[in-house]
Structures are given as C-alpha cells and as structure tokens.
C-alpha positions as CSV (number, residue, x, y, z in Angstrom):
1,M,20.2,30.5,34.9
2,K,21.9,33.3,33.3
3,R,21.6,33.8,29.5
4,S,25.4,33.5,29.0
5,E,25.4,30.0,30.5
6,L,22.7,28.9,28.0
7,Q,24.6,30.0,24.9
8,H,26.7,27.5,23.1
9,G,28.6,28.0,19.8
10,F,29.3,31.2,17.9
11,S,27.0,34.1,17.0
12,L,26.3,35.0,13.4
13,L,28.4,38.1,13.6
14,E,31.4,36.2,14.9
15,V,31.1,33.7,12.0
16,L,30.8,36.5,9.4
17,V,33.9,38.3,10.8
18,A,35.9,35.1,10.8
19,M,34.9,34.4,7.2
20,I,35.8,37.9,6.1
21,I,39.2,37.7,7.7
22,A,39.8,34.2,6.1
23,A,38.7,35.5,2.7
24,L,41.0,38.5,2.9
25,T,43.9,36.4,4.0
26,L,43.3,33.9,1.2
27,G,43.1,36.7,-1.3
28,V,46.5,38.1,-0.2
29,I,48.1,34.6,-0.3
30,L,46.8,33.9,-3.8
31,N,48.0,37.3,-5.0
32,L,51.5,36.5,-3.6
33,F,51.5,33.1,-5.4
34,S,50.4,34.6,-8.7
35,G,53.0,37.3,-8.5
36,A,55.7,34.7,-7.8
37,A,54.5,32.6,-10.8
38,K,54.6,35.7,-13.0
39,S,58.1,36.6,-11.8
40,A,59.3,33.0,-12.5
41,A,57.9,33.2,-16.1
42,I,59.6,36.6,-16.7
43,N,62.9,35.2,-15.2
44,S,62.6,32.2,-17.6
45,D,62.1,34.6,-20.6
46,Y,65.2,36.7,-19.6
47,R,67.3,33.5,-19.1
48,N,66.3,32.2,-22.6
49,A,66.9,35.6,-24.2
50,I,70.4,35.8,-22.7
51,Q,71.1,32.3,-24.1
52,V,69.9,33.4,-27.5
53,A,72.0,36.6,-27.3
54,E,75.1,34.7,-26.2
55,S,74.8,32.0,-28.9
56,T,74.2,34.7,-31.6
57,L,77.2,36.7,-30.3
58,E,79.4,33.6,-30.5
59,Q,78.2,32.7,-34.0
60,L,78.8,36.2,-35.3
61,A,82.2,36.5,-33.7
62,S,83.3,33.2,-35.2
63,N,82.7,34.5,-38.8
64,P,84.9,37.1,-40.5
65,L,83.9,40.4,-39.1
66,R,82.8,43.4,-41.2
67,G,80.7,46.3,-40.4
68,N,77.0,45.4,-41.0
69,D,73.6,44.9,-39.4
70,L,71.9,41.5,-39.2
71,E,68.7,40.2,-37.7
72,G,66.8,37.0,-37.3
73,N,64.5,34.9,-35.2
74,I,65.2,32.0,-32.9
75,S,62.0,30.4,-31.7
76,R,59.9,33.3,-30.3
77,Y,62.9,35.6,-29.7
78,R,63.8,38.2,-32.3
79,W,67.5,39.3,-32.4
80,R,69.2,42.2,-34.1
81,A,73.0,42.5,-34.3
82,S,75.3,45.4,-35.2
83,I,78.9,44.9,-36.1
84,S,81.0,48.1,-36.4
85,P,84.6,49.1,-36.2
86,W,85.5,50.2,-32.7
87,E,86.8,53.8,-32.6
88,S,89.5,54.5,-30.0
89,N,90.3,58.0,-28.7
90,N,93.9,57.6,-29.8
91,E,95.0,60.8,-31.6
92,Q,97.6,59.1,-33.8
93,P,96.3,55.6,-34.5
94,I,98.8,53.0,-35.6
95,R,97.8,51.1,-38.7
96,Y,97.8,47.4,-38.0
97,P,96.5,44.7,-40.3
98,F,93.8,43.9,-37.7
99,M,91.4,46.1,-35.7
100,L,88.8,45.9,-33.0
101,Y,85.1,45.4,-33.9
102,Q,82.2,46.1,-31.6
103,I,79.5,43.5,-31.8
104,E,76.1,44.4,-30.2
105,V,73.3,41.9,-30.0
106,Q,69.8,42.9,-28.9
107,V,67.2,40.2,-28.2
108,S,63.5,41.0,-27.7
109,W,60.4,38.8,-27.3
110,G,56.6,39.1,-27.0
111,E,54.3,41.6,-28.6
112,R,55.4,44.7,-26.7
113,Q,59.2,44.0,-26.7
114,D,59.6,46.5,-23.8
115,Y,62.6,45.0,-22.1
116,P,65.2,43.7,-24.5
117,V,68.4,42.0,-23.5
118,V,71.5,43.7,-25.0
119,L,75.0,42.2,-25.0
120,K,78.1,43.9,-26.3
121,T,81.6,42.7,-26.9
122,L,84.8,43.7,-28.7
123,R,86.5,41.2,-31.0
124,L,89.7,41.3,-33.0
125,G,89.2,41.0,-36.8
126,A,91.0,41.7,-40.1
127,R,91.0,45.3,-41.2
128,S,88.6,45.8,-44.1
C-alpha cells in the first residue's frame, strides 16, 4: 500500500494554518463590531447634544433678548450661549423699535470636549 492511502485526517501543519486563519478572521470581525459599537455611542452623544442645544436655544429665544453670555449644565452636557445684536451690512440702517439678535449655543461633553455641537439662529427682539 502506498503511504497516501494509509493517511487519514489532517496534518498538524494544516490544523495550525486553519487555526491561524480562523483567529485572524475572528479578530477582524470583533474589531468591526467594536468599531460599530463605538460609532453608535458617539452618534448617541451627538444626538443628545443636539437635543440639549435645541432646547436651550428655544428657551433663550422665548425670553426677552439682550446681548449677554450664559452657560450651564444639563446632565453631562455643558452648554454656552451667546446672544448679540446682529449687524447687517446696510450702510444706512433704518431705526425700528425691534432688531435681529444672533443666538449661538455651543454644547460639549466628556473630558476632552473636542467636538462641540454649535447651533446658531436669528430672532427678532426689542431694541435695547
């Protein structure tokens, strides 16, 4: 009988190569899943920060407007707001009893606060 006819199963080298390929594939798949989970957490943080910015913007716009800076915290999100008269490029401005104010809200979170959410709007208010 030939030697090849007597062999049954896999050699040690074949098993090792198969295990290495399986380990590398599993590592790549786990890395993809952890990246997706991290992206979902960051997306959730941004969505919550936008909600904080929108609610702060609405709250500030519903009060009488005057030029000032404000800040505060909502849960783990820190917000800063700036209300200032909006300057137009009109050479001869007409004096109305009302004017436009620019409201800017910046929301940041976490220790590094690298990527804040910034929302801006213009609102009509009484001239101060």
